[in-house]
N, C-alpha and C positions, 0 to 999 in steps of 0.2 A: 089579598087573599080572599078566596070565595069558598063557600060551603055548598055542597050539593043539597038538593031538596031531600027531605026525610024519606020519601018513597024510593028514590034512587039509592040512597045509602043503605036502606033495608034490603033492597034487591041485591045490591053488591055483597052484603054480608051473607045473605042466603045462598047466593051462588058460590061464594068462596067456601061456605060449609059443605055444600053439595060436592064440590070438587075434591073433597077429602074422602069420599066414600069409595069402596072398592069397585062398585058398579060403574061409576063415572070414570075411574082410572082405566078399567078394562075397555070401555068404549073409546077413550082417548088414545089408547095404545094402538087401536086399529087406524085411527085418523093420523096418528103420528107416523106410522109406517108409510101411509099413502102420501103424506106431505113430504116425507124424506125422498120418495121416489120422484115426485114432481120437482122438487128442488134439484135433484141429480140431473134431471133432463134439462131444466132450464139453465142452470149454471154450469154443469159439467160437460154438457153436449151441445150447447148453443141453440136450444130449441125455441128461444124466444124470436129468433130471426130465421126465416126460411131462405133457402138458396134459390128458390123458384117462385114464380108469380102465380102460376095456375093452382087451383085448389087440389086438383088430382095429383099434381106432382108434389105439392106440399104434403099431402097425405101419404104418398109413397115414401117421402123422406122421413116422416114420423114413424111409419111402420118399420121401415129398415133400420132406423136408429133403435127402436124398441127391441127388435130381434138381436141387434148387436149387443145391446145392454144385457138381455137375457142370456146370450151366449157367454158374455163376460162374467156374469154372476155365477152361471153353472160351472164354468171352468175353475172357479175359485173354491168349489166344494171339494171336500176330501173324497178320494176314490172309495168305492165300496169294496169291502173286504172279500166277499164271495162272488164268484161269477154267476151270472143269471142261469137258472136251470133251463135246459132245453125242453121244449114240449113234446109230448108223445105224438106220433103221427096220427092223423085222422083215419077214420075207417076208409075213406076214399083213397088215401095215400097207402094204406096197408093192403088194399086189394091187389095191386100188382105183385106184391111180395108173395101172397098166397097162390097166385096163378102163375108164378115164375115168369112175369112180364118185365122187361127192363124198365127201370125207373127213369123218368125224365131228369136231366141234369140239374134242373132248378129245384127239384124236391130234395130235402135232406135225407141222407141215409140213416137207418136206425142206429141209435147210439151216438150221434153227433149233435 
């Protein structure tokens, strides 16, 4: 059985005491979220091994996997209760209405 040097033991005690502060816990919560995401990619989606050899194809695989994970996470969110409000037409879009010019089909009609 061995004992650590006094300096290391004091450092360990000081760091453990610091870990009990709310500031340290708030900083660690951010890191914990990032670590969870990295773990999900590495273990859940097999990102430790690439299917391709070139760097550009490996990058593409990583980007597409990240997009898929974001879509998966967003699909798990509860739907919003209210429909998004439609924006008022711009002055440029209102101009044909005031001049009785037919509106292009791609422009929304007032009230939709």
